[in-house]
C-alpha positions in Angstrom: 273.1 -221.6 -94.4 272.5 -224.7 -92.6 269.6 -225.4 -90.5 271.7 -225.7 -87.4 273.4 -222.5 -88.0 270.2 -220.7 -88.1 269.0 -222.2 -84.9 272.2 -221.2 -83.4 271.6 -217.6 -84.5 268.1 -217.6 -83.1 269.5 -219.2 -79.7 272.1 -216.5 -79.5 269.5 -213.5 -80.3 267.2 -215.1 -77.5 270.0 -215.4 -75.2 270.9 -211.5 -75.8 267.2 -210.7 -75.3 266.9 -212.4 -72.2 270.1 -211.3 -70.8 269.1 -207.6 -71.7 265.9 -208.2 -69.9 267.5 -209.6 -66.9 269.9 -206.7 -66.7 267.1 -204.1 -67.1 265.2 -205.8 -64.4 268.2 -205.9 -62.2 268.9 -202.3 -62.7 265.3 -201.3 -62.0 265.5 -203.4 -58.8 268.7 -201.6 -57.7 267.6 -198.2 -58.2 264.1 -198.9 -56.6 265.9 -200.5 -53.6 268.4 -197.4 -53.2 265.4 -195.2 -53.5 263.5 -197.2 -50.8 266.3 -197.0 -48.4 267.3 -193.4 -49.1 263.9 -191.7 -49.7 263.1 -189.0 -47.0 261.0 -186.3 -48.3 259.9 -185.6 -44.5 263.1 -184.0 -43.0 262.3 -180.6 -44.7 262.9 -178.0 -42.2 262.7 -180.0 -39.0 266.5 -179.9 -38.3 266.9 -176.3 -39.5 267.4 -173.2 -37.3 264.1 -171.6 -36.9 263.9 -168.0 -36.0 263.6 -167.3 -32.3 260.3 -166.4 -31.0 259.0 -165.8 -27.5 256.0 -167.9 -27.9 253.5 -168.1 -25.0 252.5 -171.3 -23.7 249.0 -172.4 -23.0 248.3 -174.8 -19.9 244.5 -175.0 -19.6 243.5 -175.3 -16.1 240.2 -177.1 -14.7 238.2 -173.9 -14.7 239.1 -173.1 -18.3 238.5 -176.6 -19.6 235.0 -176.4 -18.1 234.4 -173.0 -19.7 235.8 -173.8 -23.1 233.8 -177.0 -23.3 230.6 -175.2 -22.1 231.2 -172.8 -25.1 231.7 -175.1 -27.6 228.7 -177.2 -26.5 226.5 -174.1 -26.5 227.8 -173.5 -30.1 226.6 -176.9 -31.3 223.2 -176.4 -29.5 222.4 -173.5 -32.1 220.9 -175.0 -35.1 222.8 -172.9 -37.8 221.3 -175.2 -40.6 221.6 -174.3 -44.3 218.8 -176.4 -46.0 219.2 -175.2 -49.7 220.3 -172.3 -51.6 217.1 -170.6 -50.6 216.6 -171.7 -47.2 218.8 -170.9 -44.2 218.2 -170.6 -40.5 218.7 -166.9 -40.1 217.3 -166.8 -36.5 220.0 -169.3 -35.5 222.8 -167.3 -37.3 221.6 -164.3 -35.5 221.6 -166.2 -32.2 225.1 -167.6 -33.1 226.3 -163.8 -33.5 225.1 -162.8 -29.9 226.6 -166.0 -28.7 230.0 -165.4 -30.0 230.0 -161.8 -28.3 229.0 -163.4 -25.0 231.7 -166.2 -25.4 234.6 -164.3 -26.5 234.5 -160.7 -25.0 238.1 -159.9 -25.1 238.2 -160.7 -28.9 235.3 -158.2 -29.6 236.6 -155.4 -27.2 240.5 -155.7 -27.9 241.9 -152.6 -29.8 243.9 -154.9 -31.7 240.8 -156.6 -33.4 238.4 -155.0 -36.1 235.3 -157.0 -36.4 232.6 -156.6 -38.9 229.5 -158.5 -40.2 229.5 -159.4 -43.9 226.3 -160.1 -45.8 224.5 -159.7 -42.5 225.5 -163.2 -40.9 229.3 -163.9 -42.0 232.1 -162.4 -39.8 235.5 -160.9 -40.8 238.0 -160.2 -38.1 241.2 -158.2 -38.6 243.9 -158.6 -36.2 246.4 -156.0 -36.5 250.2 -156.7 -36.5 253.0 -154.6 -35.1 255.0 -155.0 -38.4 252.7 -154.1 -41.3 255.5 -155.0 -43.9 254.9 -158.6 -43.1 252.0 -159.9 -45.3 249.0 -161.2 -43.4 247.4 -164.5 -43.8 243.9 -165.8 -43.1 242.1 -168.4 -41.1 238.9 -169.7 -42.4 236.0 -171.7 -41.0 232.3 -172.0 -41.5 229.3 -171.4 -38.9 226.5 -173.4 -40.9 225.9 -177.0 -40.8 224.0 -179.5 -42.7 220.6 -180.7 -41.7 220.4 -183.6 -39.1 217.3 -185.6 -37.8 217.3 -187.6 -34.5 215.2 -190.1 -36.3 218.1 -191.2 -38.4 219.7 -193.2 -35.7 221.7 -190.7 -33.8 223.0 -192.0 -30.3 222.2 -188.5 -28.9 220.1 -185.7 -30.3 222.0 -183.8 -33.1 221.9 -180.5 -31.5 222.3 -181.6 -28.0 225.8 -181.6 -27.5 225.5 -184.5 -25.4 228.8 -185.9 -23.7 229.1 -189.8 -24.1 232.3 -191.4 -22.8 234.4 -188.3 -23.5 232.9 -187.6 -26.7 230.6 -184.5 -27.6 228.0 -185.4 -30.1 226.2 -183.1 -32.4 226.1 -181.5 -35.9 229.1 -179.3 -36.4 231.4 -181.0 -34.0 233.6 -181.8 -36.9 232.3 -179.8 -39.6 233.1 -177.1 -38.7 232.4 -175.3 -35.4 235.2 -176.9 -34.0 237.5 -174.8 -36.2 235.2 -171.8 -35.6 235.3 -172.0 -31.8 238.9 -173.3 -31.7 240.2 -170.4 -33.5 238.4 -167.7 -31.6 238.9 -169.5 -28.2 242.8 -169.5 -29.1 242.5 -165.8 -29.8 240.7 -165.1 -26.8 243.4 -166.9 -24.7 246.4 -165.0 -26.6 244.8 -161.5 -25.9 244.2 -162.2 -22.3 248.1 -163.1 -22.0 248.8 -159.7 -23.6 249.7 -161.2 -26.9 250.1 -158.8 -29.9 250.9 -160.3 -33.3 254.0 -159.1 -35.6 252.2 -160.4 -38.5 248.6 -159.2 -38.8 246.0 -161.6 -39.9 242.5 -162.1 -40.7 239.6 -164.7 -39.6 236.7 -165.4 -41.8 233.8 -167.2 -40.6 231.2 -167.9 -43.5 227.6 -168.7 -42.7 226.6 -170.6 -46.1 229.7 -172.9 -47.0 227.3 -175.9 -47.1 225.5 -174.2 -50.0 228.7 -173.1 -51.9 229.6 -169.9 -49.9 228.0 -167.7 -52.6 226.9 -165.0 -50.0 229.4 -165.5 -47.0 232.7 -166.3 -48.5 232.3 -164.5 -51.6 231.2 -161.4 -50.0 234.2 -161.7 -47.7 236.5 -161.8 -50.5 234.7 -158.8 -52.4 235.3 -156.8 -49.2 239.3 -157.9 -49.0 239.5 -157.1 -52.9 238.1 -153.5 -52.3 240.7 -153.0 -49.7 243.5 -154.2 -52.0 244.4 -157.0 -49.5 246.7 -159.9 -50.8 247.4 -162.9 -48.4 250.4 -164.8 -47.6 248.3 -168.0 -47.3 244.9 -169.2 -46.4 244.1 -172.1 -44.1 240.7 -173.6 -44.1 239.0 -176.9 -43.0 239.5 -179.8 -45.4 241.9 -182.8 -44.4 242.7 -184.1 -40.9 244.8 -186.5 -38.8 244.1 -190.1 -39.9 244.7 -192.8 -37.6 244.1 -196.3 -38.7 242.4 -195.1 -41.8 245.0 -195.8 -44.5 245.6 -199.6 -44.7 249.3 -200.7 -43.9 250.4 -197.4 -42.6 252.1 -197.4 -39.3 251.1 -194.7 -37.0 248.9 -191.6 -37.6 249.2 -189.3 -40.5 248.3 -185.5 -40.9 247.2 -184.7 -44.5 247.2 -181.1 -45.5 245.2 -180.6 -48.5 246.9 -178.5 -51.4 244.0 -178.4 -53.6 240.5 -179.4 -54.2 238.8 -181.5 -56.8 236.8 -179.7 -59.4 233.0 -180.4 -59.5 230.4 -180.6 -62.3 226.9 -181.5 -62.5 225.8 -182.8 -65.9 222.1 -183.4 -67.0 221.2 -186.3 -69.3 217.8 -186.1 -70.8 215.9 -188.1 -73.5 212.6 -186.7 -75.2 210.3 -189.1 -77.1 206.6 -189.2 -78.1 204.4 -190.1 -75.0 202.2 -193.3 -75.6 200.0 -195.8 -73.9 201.7 -198.7 -71.8 199.6 -201.3 -73.7 201.5 -200.5 -77.0 205.2 -199.8 -75.9 207.8 -199.1 -78.4 210.8 -201.1 -78.4 212.7 -198.5 -76.3 211.3 -196.1 -73.9 212.9 -192.9 -72.8 213.6 -194.5 -69.5 215.2 -197.4 -71.2 217.4 -195.3 -73.4 218.5 -193.2 -70.5 219.0 -196.2 -68.2 221.3 -197.6 -70.8 223.3 -194.3 -71.1 223.5 -194.5 -67.2 224.8 -197.9 -67.2 227.4 -197.1 -69.8 228.9 -194.3 -67.5 229.1 -196.8 -64.5 230.6 -199.4 -66.5 233.2 -197.0 -67.9 234.8 -195.0 -65.1 237.1 -192.1 -65.9 240.6 -192.9 -67.0 243.1 -193.5 -64.0 245.1 -190.5 -63.4 246.8 -191.7 -60.0 250.2 -189.8 -59.4 249.2 -186.9 -61.8 248.2 -184.9 -59.0 249.0 -184.4 -55.3 247.9 -187.8 -54.4 251.3 -189.1 -55.6 253.2 -186.9 -53.2 250.9 -188.1 -50.3 252.0 -191.7 -50.8 255.7 -190.9 -51.1 255.7 -188.7 -48.0 254.1 -191.6 -46.2 256.3 -194.2 -47.9 258.6 -194.7 -44.8 255.6 -195.5 -42.5 254.7 -198.8 -44.6 256.2 -202.1 -44.0 257.8 -204.0 -46.8 256.7 -204.7 -49.6 254.5 -201.6 -49.5 257.2 -199.4 -48.5 259.2 -200.5 -51.6 256.1 -199.9 -53.6 255.2 -196.5 -52.3 258.7 -195.4 -52.5 259.0 -196.1 -56.2 255.6 -194.8 -57.8 257.5 -193.9 -60.8 257.6 -197.5 -61.3 254.6 -199.1 -59.6 251.8 -196.3 -60.0 249.7 -198.4 -62.4 249.8 -201.2 -59.8 248.8 -198.9 -57.0 246.0 -197.2 -58.9 244.4 -200.7 -59.6 244.5 -201.6 -55.9 243.2 -198.1 -54.8 240.3 -198.2 -57.3 238.8 -201.2 -55.6 237.2 -199.3 -52.7 235.1 -196.2 -53.0 237.3 -194.2 -50.5 240.5 -194.8 -52.1 239.2 -194.9 -55.7 238.4 -191.1 -55.2 242.5 -190.7 -55.3 242.7 -192.4 -58.6 240.4 -190.8 -61.1 237.4 -188.2 -61.6 234.5 -190.0 -59.8 231.1 -190.3 -61.6 228.0 -190.6 -59.4 224.4 -190.7 -60.7 222.3 -188.8 -58.1 218.9 -188.2 -59.7 216.8 -190.1 -62.1 213.5 -188.5 -62.9 210.9 -190.0 -65.1 207.1 -191.1 -65.4 203.9 -189.3 -64.5 201.2 -192.1 -64.4 201.5 -196.1 -64.0 199.9 -196.6 -67.7 201.6 -193.7 -69.4 204.9 -194.0 -71.2 206.9 -190.9 -70.3 207.9 -188.3 -73.0 210.8 -187.2 -70.7 213.5 -188.9 -68.8 216.2 -187.0 -66.9 219.3 -188.0 -64.9 221.7 -186.0 -63.1 225.4 -186.9 -62.7 227.8 -185.4 -60.1 231.4 -185.5 -61.0 234.4 -184.6 -58.8 237.1 -183.7 -61.2 240.9 -185.0 -60.7 243.5 -182.2 -60.8 244.8 -183.5 -64.1 241.4 -182.9 -65.8 239.1 -180.1 -66.7 235.3 -179.6 -66.8 235.5 -179.5 -70.6 237.6 -182.7 -70.7 235.2 -184.6 -68.6 232.1 -183.2 -70.5 233.7 -184.5 -73.8 234.4 -188.0 -72.1 230.7 -188.3 -71.0 229.4 -187.4 -74.6 231.8 -190.1 -76.1 230.9 -192.7 -73.3 227.1 -192.2 -73.7 227.6 -192.3 -77.4 223.9 -192.0 -78.2 222.5 -188.8 -80.1 219.0 -189.3 -78.5 220.7 -188.5 -75.0 221.0 -184.7 -74.5 224.2 -184.0 -72.5 224.2 -180.4 -70.7 226.5 -179.1 -68.2 224.4 -177.6 -65.5 227.1 -176.4 -63.2 230.8 -176.7 -62.9 234.3 -175.5 -62.1 237.9 -176.8 -62.6 240.1 -178.4 -60.0 241.9 -175.6 -57.7 245.3 -174.7 -58.2 248.0 -176.7 -56.4 249.5 -174.9 -53.6 253.2 -175.3 -52.7 254.6 -177.8 -50.2 258.3 -177.5 -50.6 260.7 -176.0 -48.0 260.0 -172.4 -49.3 256.2 -172.8 -48.8 255.4 -170.7 -45.7 251.9 -171.6 -45.0 252.6 -175.4 -45.4 255.8 -175.5 -43.2 254.3 -173.5 -40.5 251.2 -175.9 -40.4 253.5 -178.8 -40.5 255.8 -177.4 -37.7 252.7 -176.6 -35.6 251.5 -180.1 -36.0 254.7 -181.8 -35.3 255.3 -179.7 -32.2 251.9 -180.7 -30.8 251.9 -184.4 -32.1 255.6 -185.5 -32.4 254.5 -189.1 -33.6 252.5 -187.9 -36.6 253.7 -188.0 -40.2 252.8 -185.0 -42.1 252.0 -185.3 -45.9 250.4 -183.1 -48.7 247.0 -184.3 -49.8 243.8 -183.2 -52.0 240.3 -182.7 -50.9 237.7 -184.6 -52.5 235.1 -182.2 -51.3 235.0 -178.3 -51.6 235.4 -175.6 -49.1 234.9 -171.9 -48.7 238.6 -171.4 -49.6 238.2 -172.1 -53.2 236.8 -168.4 -53.6 240.0 -166.9 -52.3 242.3 -167.9 -55.2 242.5 -164.4 -56.3 243.9 -163.2 -53.0 246.7 -166.0 -52.6 248.4 -168.8 -54.5 248.7 -170.6 -51.3 245.6 -172.3 -49.8 246.0 -175.1 -47.4 243.0 -177.3 -46.1 243.3 -178.7 -42.7 242.3 -179.0 -39.2 243.8 -181.2 -36.3 240.9 -183.2 -35.7 241.5 -186.9 -35.3 239.7 -189.5 -37.5 239.8 -193.2 -36.6 238.2 -196.2 -38.3 234.4 -195.2 -38.8 234.8 -191.4 -38.1 234.8 -190.4 -41.8 231.4 -191.8 -42.1 230.3 -189.3 -39.5 231.1 -186.5 -41.6 227.6 -185.3 -42.8 226.4 -188.5 -41.5 224.9 -189.7 -38.2 226.7 -189.5 -34.8 229.0 -186.8 -35.7 231.3 -186.2 -32.7 234.6 -184.9 -31.4 236.4 -185.9 -28.0 236.8 -183.3 -25.4 240.3 -183.9 -25.7 240.7 -183.4 -29.3 238.9 -180.1 -29.1 241.2 -179.0 -26.3 244.1 -179.9 -28.7 242.5 -177.8 -31.5 242.4 -174.8 -29.3 246.2 -175.2 -28.6 247.0 -175.9 -32.0 245.5 -172.7 -33.2 247.1 -171.0 -30.2 250.4 -172.0 -31.3 249.8 -171.7 -35.1 249.2 -167.8 -34.6 252.4 -167.3 -32.9 254.3 -169.5 -35.1 253.3 -167.2 -38.0 255.2 -164.3 -36.5 258.5 -165.3 -37.9 259.7 -163.0 -40.8 260.7 -166.0 -43.0 261.3 -169.7 -43.0 264.9 -171.0 -42.2 267.1 -172.3 -44.8 266.8 -176.1 -45.2 269.2 -178.2 -43.0 270.9 -179.7 -46.1 272.0 -176.3 -47.4 273.3 -175.2 -43.9 277.1 -175.5 -43.6 278.4 -176.2 -40.3 281.9 -176.7 -38.8 
């Protein structure tokens, strides 16, 4: 074979390869472009024929507005703080009990409502439905709050409920007394209007959610299990309406949490012989442990973006982005590696991408001139939906890679099951409809909670748990959660009352309608 013939063959081969690549790229681009133009995962049941209900309307007059805001402010002023697993403000919890009875007299006196205290401080309400064959649902919220100190820089004392420029400041205004009071205020108004539900429902108010709900929520679950209760769905706090929070997104988005990340607390420890600081060894217990901690921080958990509900979040929001983001978000099957690399750059969005690793305690040393025999560190991990506690523990051990470092699981649980969000998911669709009826410009999307709620204890009672409250979060507001200057606008609190007022009535339908696409019309 001549040299020129060989070169010709190579040229033809390269031409075929390049042509194939170009055709593949063009084909992928065409598919992606068609998907970008046609993708609409939000239509759902919005155009379907919903069952007719005689919903009562709520027009809050000036006197009612003053009264509901006064009640809400009084709730904020009661310092129902959970300090630790062994220290809660029981005096404040008892005061809150008395306050609820005074603020909502119709709820506590109605023949339709059965109320009981659980574990002394938590509240369980059963609102009887006229059609007992309809499976009940449950609304959850929690009474307790995390500690807050005015010395940390609050614009108003954290338990003053002071109103500044249309905002009520105080611990619990967004976590979670807005839900506690909003739910009960809505029920009070419904009962005063003569409402009697077709579908019965429960209201559970835990008193120790901020310290894992081991006495409140868990005992409410125990009571319901003893009575053989199964729930259609549970709705708890969790996600919210985000306005200006997601970069590039046009308009507000209401995210409904379908799951929660798991959690693990892992202890790392190093034990060596103690010694005098004047004769140090090459590596001390502190140095060995510090190296292990540095390895964990330098080697984050693997990227798992789009292996959980977070992929659905961005697909539902895709049409609200401008190009080129719209093109990218509509085609995560192609661009998820790129999106995950962008998201991991910021701590807030990095939580969507992977199991997060945070070293929260580092303890060592007893005296300035003594080399300590023991060094300990605690690592808090929030586990992605696609991983388990055991998988994360194995990765930690491999990453540390040092036999001198003992790795122990102190506490942990796997990510929560992912609840349904399709056209047959009753709870999700009812919440979505209620949001859109009240806020027509909002886009609704499924999401995942990075934190944990009382609802995780209810997995044996239902497969459908949703985490959402219609609180509006604008730039700077997420930092107020468990931080300083927690607040809610008076307008938003009133909207929450209306939301729950409508939600309860919307749940009275017997079943969801057929999707519009499957309804044949002449």
